[in-house]
N, C-alpha and C positions, 0 to 999 in steps of 0.2 A: 589437877590434882589441890584437895585438899588436906592437910595435916595439922593435926595440932602440935604446941608449941611442946617442948619437953617438960615444963612447966603444965602443964594441959589447960594453959589460961586461953591464949586467942589462938583461933584458929590461921594459918599462912598458907598461902600459896608457893609453889616453887618458885616463880618467877619475883616473888617479894625475896625470898632468901637468898636467890639470887642476887637482888638490885642490894641488898644490906648486906652482903658478905658473910650473912651467916648459914651454917653449912653442920652446927654440930648439932644434927637431933638426931637422940637417939632411937635407930633402929631394931625393934627388935622381930625374931622371926613367930610366926605364928603357925602352929603344926597343932594338932588335934591330939595326939599322943605323941611320948615319948621316942626321940630317935633311935634306934639302936639300926644294927648292920640289917639283923634278919629285917624288920619294916623296910631301910632303903630297897632291900630286893624284891620283896614283896609289891610295895607300891614307890616304886621312885616319885612317883607324882604328889605323893604326900610327902614328902623330902625336901619337895624344890622350896626354896625360899627367893622370893620377890626381889629382884636385884634392880630395882628402880634407880632413875639419875638422883631421887632424894637420898637415899642412902648414901650418909658419911663416906665408906670405907668405899664407893664405886672412882675407879680411876681419872675420871674428870676432877675430881675435887682434890687430885693429890699436887704436892708441889710444882709449880711448872718444872722446874729444873730437875726435878727428882722423874717424871714423865719425860722430858727430851732424854734423859737420861737411858732411860728403856729403853726404850724407843732406838737408842744408837744399838745399844746392846744386843737386843733382839734383832735388827734387824741386819746388825753385822753379821750376829748367828748365822742367819737365814741364808746371808751370802755365802758363808763358809760352806753351807751343808751343798747349797749349789753348785760352789765351784768343785767340789769333795765329785759331787754325780759326773761333773763333766773328766774329770783327772786320772780315772781310768783307759778312758780312750788313747791319750797318751802313752800310757804303758802296754796297750796292747801287742803291739810289735813285741815287748820282752817277756808276757804271759806266751805267745807264741813260743819262742826262741826257749825260754827256762822249759817246760813242760812238752814240747814236741806236739801242739796243737795246731789245730787247723785254722785261720783266723774266723769260720762261722763260729765255732766251738771259744775262741777268745772272747768273742763279743758277749757269748751269754753271760759274762759278770757285768758288764752293762745294761745288760736286760734284764738282769735281776736286779739291779739295785736301783734301774725304772720302773718295775713290778710291785717291787716295795716301797718306794716313792708311791705310788697307785693306790696301795692296799692300806697304808699308815693310815690317814684323814680319815680311813671309814671306821675306824673305834680308836683312836687321838681324839678326833674333835668331843666327840658328845663325852669321852673321859674323860676332859680335862673341864667343860660342863659338868661336871658329876662332881670329880674328886678336886678340880682346883688347878688352875694354869700351874702355877709354881711348883704343885711338885711331878706334873706331868713334864714338863720341863725338865726339873732334875735328873729324874729317874732315865729319859729319855736321851738325854747328855750323857749321863753314866754308861747307859747302855751302847751307843751310838762308838764311844773312845773306847768301847772294851773292844766292838768289832771291828773297831780301825785298826785293833793292835792284831784282831783274829785275820785279817788280810793281809797286812802285813810278815804276818808268820805260816801261812796256807801252807800246806806241804802239796799238792796237788789242784790241778782244776777245778776238779768238783766242790773243796773247801772254798777254794777262792768264791766260787758260782755261791753258794751257800755264807757265807760271811758276806758279800756283797749283797744280799738281800736282805737279812738284817740292818744292813748298814743303811738302805734305803729304805727301811720301815720303820726306823727310831729315828731318823733323819727327818721324816716325814712332819715330826712333831714341828718344825717351824711352820712348814708349809701350811700347817693349818691353822696355828695360832698366833703367827707373829701379826697378817691383819686385821683380827682381832683386838688385841692388846692396843694398834695405834687407832684404830676405828673408837676404842670404848675410853679414848687419855681425853679424843676431845669433844666438846660441850657439841649437844644435837643441834643450835642453829649456825656453825660453823664446820659441820661435816663436808656439806655438798660445796660449801666452798674454798676449801682444801685441796678436792676431787676436781672442778671446775676448772 
């Protein structure tokens, strides 16, 4: 692909920019009309902006230390979410004893969390593509934390199961978005070399 430099003088290619270390291109979104919430709801395709690898805001152009820091933080977040989904199993005996329920009923909490983990990516993945990953992470992490308190202070098994469902729903944001951050932060030529 060819792009004009910021001063519109010499057309350059992506490879030329990578060789010279020049990634400071000004990329302006092109839309046929001003974007408003109504426009986005009516026609989401009109609201999309091409997020090409030539865009200086693309994660592959971030500072290497910053990329490693973000990958470490988000991967730690994903490990925490995964561990949270299994810690309930250790407490099932206590749940049975506290609320005097059968083992099959006590297992409902774990089942609801897994159901939330399954349903969350169906709307959190597309939402993060539309609204941006940062704010989806922020709000889902906040809700995940609040529902953790809900599970800690649940008064009966029904409340526990509902809170566990929402805990899985909001915690699933990491399941559908962390891999995208890792992939986007690596240059195209290196992506397959990392996984192979």
